[in-house]
C-alpha positions in Angstrom: -23.7 17.2 -3.1 -21.6 15.2 -0.6 -19.3 12.5 -1.8 -20.4 8.9 -0.9 -18.3 7.0 1.5 -18.6 3.8 3.5 -16.3 4.4 6.5 -14.2 6.9 8.4 -10.6 6.2 8.9 -7.6 7.7 10.5 -6.3 10.6 8.5 -2.7 9.8 7.5 0.0 11.9 6.1 0.8 10.3 2.8 4.5 11.0 3.0 5.1 9.6 6.6 2.1 7.4 7.4 1.6 9.3 10.7 -1.8 10.4 12.0 -2.8 14.0 11.1 -4.8 16.1 13.6 -7.4 18.5 12.2 -8.2 21.9 13.8 -10.5 20.2 16.3 -7.8 17.7 17.4 -9.5 14.7 15.6 -7.6 12.2 13.5 -10.7 10.7 11.9 -11.9 11.6 8.4 -13.8 10.2 5.5 -11.3 8.1 3.6 -10.5 5.1 1.6 -9.9 2.3 4.1 -8.8 -0.2 1.4 -6.2 2.2 0.0 -4.9 3.0 3.5 -4.6 -0.7 4.3 -2.7 -1.4 1.0 -0.3 1.4 1.8 0.1 0.2 5.4 0.9 -3.4 4.2 3.4 -2.1 1.6 5.2 0.3 4.0 5.7 -2.5 6.6 8.7 -4.7 6.2 7.7 -8.4 6.2 8.7 -9.9 9.5 8.5 -6.7 11.5 5.0 -7.2 12.9 5.0 -9.1 16.2 1.4 -10.1 15.7 1.9 -11.6 12.2 5.4 -12.1 10.9 4.0 -12.8 7.4 2.4 -9.3 7.2 4.2 -6.7 5.0 6.4 -6.4 2.0 9.3 -8.9 1.6 12.2 -6.7 0.5 14.9 -9.4 0.9 15.2 -10.0 -2.9 14.9 -6.3 -3.9 18.5 -5.7 -4.7 19.2 -2.7 -7.1 21.9 -4.8 -8.8 19.3 -7.2 -10.2 18.5 -6.8 -13.8 14.9 -8.0 -13.2 14.4 -5.7 -10.2 11.1 -4.2 -11.4 9.6 -7.7 -12.1 10.9 -9.0 -8.8 9.4 -6.0 -6.9 6.1 -6.5 -8.7 5.9 -10.1 -7.6 6.8 -9.1 -4.0 4.0 -6.5 -4.0 1.4 -9.0 -5.4 2.5 -11.5 -2.7 2.2 -9.0 0.1 -1.3 -8.1 -0.9 -2.5 -11.6 -1.7 -4.3 -12.0 1.7 -6.4 -9.0 0.8 -7.3 -10.4 -2.6 -8.1 -13.8 -1.2 -10.4 -12.2 1.5 -12.0 -10.2 -1.4 -11.2 -6.9 0.4 -9.7 -5.8 -2.9 -10.2 -7.3 -6.4 -8.8 -6.9 -9.9 -5.3 -6.0 -8.6 -2.9 -4.4 -11.0 0.7 -3.4 -10.1 3.2 -1.4 -12.1 6.8 -0.8 -11.0 9.6 1.3 -12.4 13.1 1.7 -11.1 14.8 5.1 -10.7 18.4 4.8 -9.3 17.9 3.6 -5.7 14.1 3.9 -5.7 11.2 1.8 -6.7 8.2 3.8 -7.9 5.1 1.7 -7.8 1.4 2.1 -8.6 -1.1 -0.3 -7.3 -4.6 -0.1 -8.8 -7.5 -2.3 -7.6 -11.2 -2.4 -7.3 -12.7 -1.8 -3.8 -15.9 -3.8 -3.6 -17.2 -1.9 -0.6 -16.7 1.5 -2.2 -17.6 0.1 -5.6 -14.8 1.9 -7.4 -11.3 1.5 -8.7 -8.7 2.9 -6.4 -5.2 3.9 -7.5 -2.4 4.0 -4.9 1.2 5.2 -5.7 4.2 5.2 -3.4 8.0 5.1 -3.5 10.4 2.6 -1.8 14.0 3.6 -1.3 16.4 0.7 -1.6 19.1 0.1 0.9 22.8 0.3 0.0 
C-alpha cells in the first residue's frame, strides 16, 4: 500500500538544507511541504531575504548569557511562524526549546490541514559567540 501524500517537493538534506539528487538526477520526491517550509523559515535569519525582510527567525535577542534563553527562543520561533498560522497553512502550533551549551535544540509540532496529520520537526540552532 502506498503512503498518501498531497504534493511533491524538493528533496532536501536535513542537515544542510541543500537539494539532494536521486539516482536519476531528480530533486523531487514525495514529501511534507509544510514541514519543509517550517524548516526553511527557521533556518533563515530574519532580514536576510531580499524579497521579504520580515521572513525568517529573529535571532537578535538569542544571547546564551540570558537566563530566559529557552523562553525567548520559543517566542522568536512562534513569531517567525505566525504568518503560516494566520494563513492556516499550519495549525495547533507547539514549540519546545532546550538549551545545551551554545546550541538551541527545538521541536516544532503542528497540524498540517492539507495532509490531515500532525507533523513534528526538530532542528538545532548554534548560537554565535
